[in-house]
N, C-alpha and C positions, 0 to 999 in steps of 0.2 A: 470495610470490606464484606463481613457476616452481614450486614443490611443488605447491600447491593446485592448477592448469592440469593439471601431470601424472599427477595422481593421478586427476583426472579423466576425461583421456583413460583411464588404466588400466584407471577403473571402467566407465564407458561406452560408450570406441574415441572415436576420431578424429569420427565423423559420428553418434554412437547406435547403431552396429553393431552393439552388444555388449548393446543394450536388449532386454528379453524380449517388451514389451508399446511397440512403435513405434507405435503410432495415437493420437493427442491427443483423451481423450475430457472433455467438455466447453470448454466454455471461457466468458471473462467470471465472471457469475458462477452460471454452469449446472456443474453436472458430473456424475458419473455414481456413485454407491454403490449396490451394492446391487443392479446391472443396472439401475436406474431414473435416470435425471436431475431432479435435483434442484437448488432454487434453495438457493444459499449465500449470508454472510454479511446485509446488512439487510434485514430484512421478509423472510429465506428461515428455512432448519436453520443452528444456531449464531450467532443476531445478526450482530452486526457494525456495520463503516462502510457510508451510501453507497457507490456505485464511482463512477469516474471515468465508466462509461458509464450512469449514472441521466438521468432523463427532463431535459430546459430545467430546470423547477422549480425538483428538488432540488438543479442544478447550482447554481442563480442565490442559496438558501439557503447551502447550503455558504461557494460565492464568499462571503455577506454576513456570516458567521461566521468565516470568513475574517480577513477583511477586519478587523472588527472587535477579531480579538485581535492583528493586527499592530498596533494603533492602541493597544491595550490596555498592549502592550507595550512600544512607543516612551515613550508615557507614563512608565511605570514606571520605565524608563531612563532617562530626562530627569531625574526626580525626585531616581535613583540619583545622577545624576552632580551633580547641585545641592550634593547631602547629601554626595557625596565634596569638593568645593569648599570649599564651607563648612568643612567639619568637617578637612577636609585630612588 
C-alpha cells in the first residue's frame, strides 16, 4: 500500500502539482470528449448503468431491483444451508 502511495506522489505530486491538466472536465455523467460536453453512462454515449445522481423514479426502480436481488440471494443461501444440514 505504501508503495502505491509513494508511486502516486512521484507521478502527480503531493497535491497534483505535476499534472499537465489541473482543471476538472465534466462532472457526474458529463465529460468533455473532443471539445464537446457529452453524456456518458445510461442513456448516453457508451451505454452503462444509471448513476446515483439519477432522478427519483430511477433511484426508486434501482432500489426495488436491488431489494429483490437481496431477497433472492437470502432465499438461495437459506436453501443452501438447509441442504448442507440435511446432507452434511
